[in-house]
N, C-alpha and C positions, 0 to 999 in steps of 0.2 A: 710614589707608589705607582706601579704599572697595572692598569686595569685591562681585563680581558675585553674582547669585543662585546660580549653579552653585557658585562658590567657597564661599559661605556654607554651602550644603548639604553640600559635600564636607568642610568643617571640622567640621560637626555630625555627619556620618555618614561614618566612615572607609571604609565599603564602597561609597560612592556611585559610584566610578568604577573598580570592580574586577571586570571580567569579568561573566559571566552572574549570578553570585551578587550582585554589587554592583548590577547593573541590576534584578534582582528586588527587592532591598531598596529601591532607589529607587522602583520601581513601587508597592510597598506604602505608602511614604510619600506618593506622589502620590495614592493612593487613600484617603488620610486614615486609614491604619491605623498602628499602632505595631509596627514590626518587632521590637521587643524584648520584646513580651509573650509569655507562655509558649507559646501555640499557634503563634506565627509565628517564633520564634527560629531554628528549623532549616528554615523554609520555603524560603529562597533556595537552600540546599544541596540540598534535595529537588527543587526545580524544575529546578535545573541538571542533576541526574542524570536526571530524567525527560526533559527536552528533549534531552539528549545521546543517550539511547536512541531517542527518537521521531524523531530526525533522523539516525540512524546510517547511513541509506541513502546519504548524501552521500559517505561514506568507502568504500562498497562498490564493488568492481570486478567487472564481469560475468564475466570469466575466472576470478576467484577464487571467485565464487558457484557457477559451473558446475563448476569444479574437475575438468575433464577427463571429466565424465560424459556423453560423447557416444559413441554406439555405432552401428556398422553392423549393420542388422537388415533381414531380408527381410519387411517388414510394411508394408502400404500402406493399411490401414484407419484410420479416425479414432481418435485417442487423445484422451481427455478427462480433465481433472482439474477436478472441480467442487466448489463450496462451500468454496473456500479463504477462510477468515476473514482479514480485514485491518483495520488501524486506521491512520488517517492524520490529518494536520492540514491544515485548509483554509488556504491561503496568504493569504486575504483577511482572516480574523478570528482565525487561530491557534486555532480551535475544532476539535474532532474531527469527522471523518466516518468511518464504518465500515460494513462489510457483508461481502458475499461476492463472490468473483471466480471465474468459470468460464473455463477455458482449453481450447482444442482445437487440434489440428493434424493434418495428414495427411502422414505421413513421405514423404520422397523418397530413401530409402536409409539415412537416419540418424535416430536418436531421441535424446532427451535424458532423462537419469535423472529419474524421476517426482518425486522429492523436490526436484529443483532448481526445478520450476515454482513451488511455494509460496515458495521462497526468493527467486526473482526477483520475485514479487508483493510480498514484504516489502521487498525492496531499494528498489522504487519507492514503496511506501506510506510508508516511513519517511523522508519528506522533506516539506517544505512543498509541498502539491500542490493541483491541481484534478483532479477525477475524470476529465475528458475526456483530459487529458494523460497521466495514469497509465495509462489504458486503452490508449492508443496506444503508450506506451513498452514495456509488457509484450509487446504483439503484435510490434512491430518488433524487439525484442531476440531473441525466439524465431526470427523469420524470419532474422535475421542469423546466429544461432548454428548452425542446421541446414538452412537453405534448403529448407523443406518445400514441398509443393504448395500449402498454404494454412494460414493461422492465423486463429483466431477467439477473441476475448476479449469477455466480457460482464461488466460490473461493476454490482452493485446496492448502493446505499449510502444510509444515513440521515445527514443533515448537521445537526449540532447548531446551526449558524448559522441554519438554517431553523426548528428546533424551539424553541430557547431565546430567540431574538431575532428581529427583523425580522418576517416574516409569522407566526411562531409556529404553524406547522402541525405537529402532533405525529406524524401518521401518514403523512406524505409521504416518498417516497424517490425517488432518481434512478437511472436505468438508462442506461448508456452501452455502446457496442459498437464494436469494431474488427474488420472483416472483410477479410482479405487473401487474395490468390490465388484458389483455387477456391471459397472461402467467399463471396467477393464475386461471382465470375463465375457460379457454379452455384446456382440457386435451390434445387434439391433437396438439395444438400449443406448449404447454410445452414439450410434448414428441418429437416433431420435433427438438426443440432447443437442448434438451439433447442428441438426437441421432447425431446431427450435430457436437457437440463439442466432441463427442466420436470418430468420424471418423478421418481419416488422413487429412492432410492439403489440403486446396483448390488447391494449386499449384500442389500437387501430383495427385489430381483427374483430372487435365487437365484444367487449367485456360485458355489455348489458345482456348478452344472451345467456349468461350464467355459467359459462364453462370455466374450468380451472378451480383450484382450491380456494377456500375462504382465507381471508387474511387472519393469520394467527400471530398474536403479539402479546406483550405484557399486559 
């Protein structure tokens, strides 16, 4: 009996066609490595766990992430959550891109629990992504959740697909933005947001003086 190449590899390698672990084992073989050597024996299992975590955003549901943390509040000034760290995987090369996300909105009678904004960022970051899409998804989700007067999202990220391969530019980073509602329509509002995210942290400026909104959460 003549076996195909795939069948021969499957016979030699029981894990050849067995889920993510099997695919990672196959990848190691294709890269001319020995998946049975000491340092690689558990690599398929580790990679499966890592990828499951790094793409867990596919299983997340917006309603579950927000978990009812929407509140009626008489507050109509800008709310900003800045410097939210995130890590994602570029869908073109499956290499990481990571950085900080800054989110602002102007309430229209309702606010969202502050801790939910980083959770929403993680929800969209933990997928195979491009930075532009992720930026828009975060902004649109907040708009749909609380119908604010405006939403602004700025994402700054370093892409390892640019640093490790291709153009190999080590110090470059990408900035994307999504401006909705009054942030798009009103130059002064947009400029205020951009100036505030460029400044030092709120704590460094003297949070004890009582400026800024109260913490609103679940």
